C-alpha positions in Angstrom: 7.7 -21.1 1.6 4.1 -22.3 1.2 2.5 -19.2 2.5 0.8 -16.9 0.0 1.9 -13.3 0.2 -0.7 -11.3 2.0 -1.4 -7.7 0.9 -3.3 -5.1 3.0 -5.0 -2.4 1.0 -6.2 0.8 2.5 -8.6 2.3 0.0 -11.9 3.9 0.6 -13.1 4.0 -3.0 -15.1 0.8 -3.7 -14.6 1.0 -7.5 -10.8 1.3 -6.9 -11.0 -1.7 -4.5 -12.8 -3.8 -7.2 -10.3 -2.8 -9.9 -7.3 -3.6 -7.7 -8.9 -7.0 -6.8 -9.4 -7.8 -10.5 -5.8 -6.8 -11.3 -4.3 -8.8 -8.5 -6.6 -11.9 -8.8 -4.4 -13.7 -11.4 -1.4 -13.5 -9.0 -1.0 -16.0 -6.2 -1.6 -13.2 -3.6 -4.1 -12.9 -0.7 -5.6 -9.4 -0.6 -7.6 -7.7 2.1 -9.2 -4.3 2.0 -10.0 -1.7 4.6 -11.4 1.8 4.0 -10.0 3.7 7.0 -6.5 4.2 8.4 -7.7 3.2 11.9 -8.9 -0.2 10.6 -5.7 -0.7 8.7 -3.6 -0.1 11.9 -6.0 -2.6 13.7 -5.4 -5.2 10.9 -1.6 -4.8 11.2 -1.8 -5.7 14.9 -3.8 -8.8 14.1 -2.0 -10.4 11.1 1.3 -10.5 9.2 1.3 -8.7 5.9 3.9 -8.8 3.2 3.0 -5.6 1.5 0.7 -2.6 2.3 -0.9 -0.6 -0.5 -2.4 2.7 0.8 -4.3 5.5 -0.8 -3.0 8.7 0.7 -6.3 10.5 0.6 -8.4 8.5 3.1 -11.3 9.7 5.2 -11.6 9.0 8.9 -9.9 9.8 12.2 -6.4 9.4 10.6 -5.1 10.5 7.2 -2.4 9.3 4.9 0.3 11.3 6.8 -0.7 9.6 10.1 -0.5 6.2 8.4 2.9 6.8 6.9 4.2 7.9 10.3 2.6 4.8 12.0 4.2 2.6 9.3 7.7 4.1 9.7 7.7 3.5 13.5 5.7 0.3 13.8 6.1 -1.8 10.6 9.0 -0.4 8.6 10.0 -3.9 7.4 6.7 -4.2 5.4 7.0 -2.5 1.9 4.5 0.4 1.6 3.1 1.2 -1.8 1.4 4.6 -1.7 -1.1 5.4 -4.3 -2.4 8.9 -5.1 -2.8 11.2 -8.0 0.4 13.1 -8.4 0.8 16.3 -10.5 2.7 15.9 -13.8 6.5 15.8 -13.1 5.9 15.3 -9.3 6.4 12.1 -7.4 4.6 11.0 -4.3 7.9 11.1 -2.5 8.3 14.8 -3.3 5.0 15.5 -1.6 5.3 13.5 1.6 8.0 13.3 4.3 9.1 9.7 3.9 12.4 8.8 5.6 14.0 6.1 3.4 15.9 4.6 6.4 12.6 3.7 8.0 10.5 2.6 5.1 10.6 0.3 2.1 8.6 2.9 0.1 7.2 2.6 -3.4 4.7 4.7 -5.3 1.9 3.6 -7.7 0.4 6.7 -9.4 -3.2 6.5 -10.5 -4.7 5.6 -12.9 -3.3 2.0 -12.5 -2.4 -0.3 -15.3 -2.2 -4.1 -14.9 1.5 -4.0 -15.8 2.3 -1.3 -13.2 0.5 -3.1 -10.4 2.0 -6.5 -11.2 5.5 -4.9 -11.5 5.4 -3.0 -8.3 4.0 -5.9 -6.3 6.8 -8.1 -7.7 9.4 -5.4 -6.9 8.0 -4.9 -3.3 8.0 -8.7 -2.6 11.6 -9.0 -3.7 12.6 -5.9 -1.6 11.0 -7.5 1.5 13.2 -10.6 1.4 
């Protein structure tokens, strides 16, 4: 293959960006961060990404719902890992209208652990192929 997997992260919290970068650093993965949905959509039109990690609660012109819809119609072949704080016993999928036939969809509840992040990235990379 030769090409490093490239991950696009939509996250507006700088401390969460720094934590995720530290967790992913030991893996052989290229990671890029944007803080707004509009910038994330722009990046998707410029480069090829192997995984998208998106915080559902983003500020700006578009919100997480808008990004999920964009992903399902314009890049459904890219695994999407949605991060947010779910209520006990609730999954992210329960809260948002994600059509499984459109999306390779995963959830990564906060707070993150190294094991959870590494595991879901590995699962998402396998699902893509």
